[in-house]
C-alpha positions as a Markdown table, in Angstrom:
| # | Residue | x | y | z |
|---|---|---|---|---|
| 1 | Unk | -30.8 | 8.3 | -20.6 |
| 2 | Unk | -27.5 | 10.7 | -20.2 |
| 3 | Unk | -24.7 | 10.0 | -17.6 |
| 4 | Unk | -23.7 | 12.4 | -15.2 |
| 5 | Unk | -20.4 | 13.4 | -15.7 |
| 6 | Unk | -18.3 | 13.4 | -12.5 |
| 7 | Unk | -16.7 | 16.6 | -11.3 |
| 8 | Unk | -13.0 | 16.9 | -10.6 |
| 9 | Unk | -14.0 | 17.5 | -6.9 |
| 10 | Unk | -15.6 | 14.2 | -7.0 |
| 11 | Unk | -12.2 | 12.5 | -7.1 |
| 12 | Unk | -10.7 | 14.2 | -4.0 |
| 13 | Unk | -10.7 | 12.9 | -0.8 |
| 14 | Unk | -13.4 | 13.7 | 2.2 |
| 15 | Unk | -10.2 | 12.7 | 4.8 |
| 16 | Unk | -7.0 | 11.3 | 4.8 |
| 17 | Unk | -6.1 | 8.3 | 7.5 |
| 18 | Unk | -2.6 | 7.6 | 8.2 |
| 19 | Unk | -2.0 | 4.3 | 9.3 |
| 20 | Unk | 1.4 | 3.8 | 8.8 |
| 21 | Unk | 3.5 | 2.3 | 11.3 |
| 22 | Unk | 0.2 | 0.2 | 12.4 |
| 23 | Unk | -0.5 | -3.1 | 11.6 |
| 24 | Unk | -3.6 | -5.4 | 11.3 |
| 25 | Unk | -6.3 | -5.0 | 12.4 |
| 26 | Unk | -5.9 | -1.3 | 12.8 |
| 27 | Unk | -5.8 | -0.2 | 9.2 |
| 28 | Unk | -9.0 | -2.1 | 8.4 |
| 29 | Unk | -10.7 | -0.7 | 11.5 |
| 30 | Unk | -9.6 | 2.8 | 10.5 |
| 31 | Unk | -10.9 | 2.4 | 7.3 |
| 32 | Unk | -14.0 | 1.4 | 8.7 |
| 33 | Unk | -14.7 | 4.7 | 10.6 |
| 34 | Unk | -13.7 | 6.7 | 8.1 |
| 35 | Unk | -16.1 | 5.3 | 6.0 |
| 36 | Unk | -18.9 | 5.1 | 8.1 |
| 37 | Unk | -18.6 | 8.8 | 8.8 |
| 38 | Unk | -18.3 | 9.8 | 5.3 |
| 39 | Unk | -21.5 | 10.7 | 3.0 |
| 40 | Unk | -22.5 | 8.4 | 0.2 |
| 41 | Unk | -19.7 | 8.4 | -2.9 |
| 42 | Unk | -17.6 | 10.7 | -0.8 |
| 43 | Unk | -13.6 | 9.0 | -1.2 |
| 44 | Unk | -11.4 | 8.4 | 2.2 |
| 45 | Unk | -7.7 | 8.2 | 1.3 |
| 46 | Unk | -6.0 | 5.4 | 3.5 |
| 47 | Unk | -2.1 | 5.3 | 3.8 |
| 48 | Unk | -0.8 | 2.1 | 5.3 |
| 49 | Unk | 2.6 | 0.2 | 5.2 |
| 50 | Unk | 1.2 | -3.0 | 6.6 |
| 51 | Unk | 2.4 | -5.8 | 4.0 |
| 52 | Unk | -1.3 | -7.3 | 4.9 |
| 53 | Unk | -2.9 | -4.1 | 4.2 |
| 54 | Unk | -3.7 | -4.5 | 0.4 |
| 55 | Unk | -5.2 | -7.8 | 0.9 |
| 56 | Unk | -7.3 | -6.8 | 3.8 |
| 57 | Unk | -8.6 | -3.8 | 2.6 |
| 58 | Unk | -9.5 | -4.9 | -0.8 |
| 59 | Unk | -11.4 | -7.8 | 1.1 |
| 60 | Unk | -12.9 | -5.8 | 3.5 |
| 61 | Unk | -14.3 | -3.3 | 0.8 |
| 62 | Unk | -15.6 | -6.0 | -1.2 |
| 63 | Unk | -17.7 | -7.4 | 1.8 |
| 64 | Unk | -18.9 | -4.1 | 3.1 |
| 65 | Unk | -19.7 | -3.2 | -0.8 |
| 66 | Unk | -17.6 | -0.3 | -0.9 |
| 67 | Unk | -15.4 | 0.4 | -3.7 |
| 68 | Unk | -11.5 | 0.7 | -3.6 |
| 69 | Unk | -11.1 | 3.1 | -6.7 |
| 70 | Unk | -7.4 | 3.3 | -6.5 |
| 71 | Unk | -4.1 | 1.7 | -4.9 |
| 72 | Unk | -0.8 | 3.2 | -5.7 |
| 73 | Unk | 1.9 | 1.8 | -4.1 |
| 74 | Unk | 5.5 | 3.5 | -3.3 |
| 75 | Unk | 9.0 | 2.0 | -1.9 |
| 76 | Unk | 7.5 | 2.7 | 1.6 |
| 77 | Unk | 3.6 | 2.5 | 1.6 |
| 78 | Unk | 0.4 | 2.0 | -0.4 |
| 79 | Unk | -2.2 | 4.5 | -0.9 |
| 80 | Unk | -5.9 | 3.5 | -1.0 |
| 81 | Unk | -8.8 | 5.6 | -2.4 |
| 82 | Unk | -12.0 | 4.1 | -1.2 |
| 83 | Unk | -15.3 | 5.1 | -2.2 |
| 84 | Unk | -18.3 | 4.8 | 0.3 |
| 85 | Unk | -21.2 | 2.9 | -1.0 |
| 86 | Unk | -24.6 | 4.8 | -1.8 |
| 87 | Unk | -27.2 | 4.7 | 0.5 |
């Protein structure tokens, strides 16, 4: 069976959620809201500067079956790309 090649648009987020300046549990809550509103396989971009965000978002995604496609750290914040599961 031939695999479908992803289109370049598949990696663009459907929305960006900026939680910089907010602390636990707000980044996880906002990520959850955005993912629930997204269509299957859409990607949500989340920006967070909460020191616990990386662990919190990663664990939340694992528990819910969603996928963290990327975690990009800057000096000031972390950028997450979260893909909603199918179905």
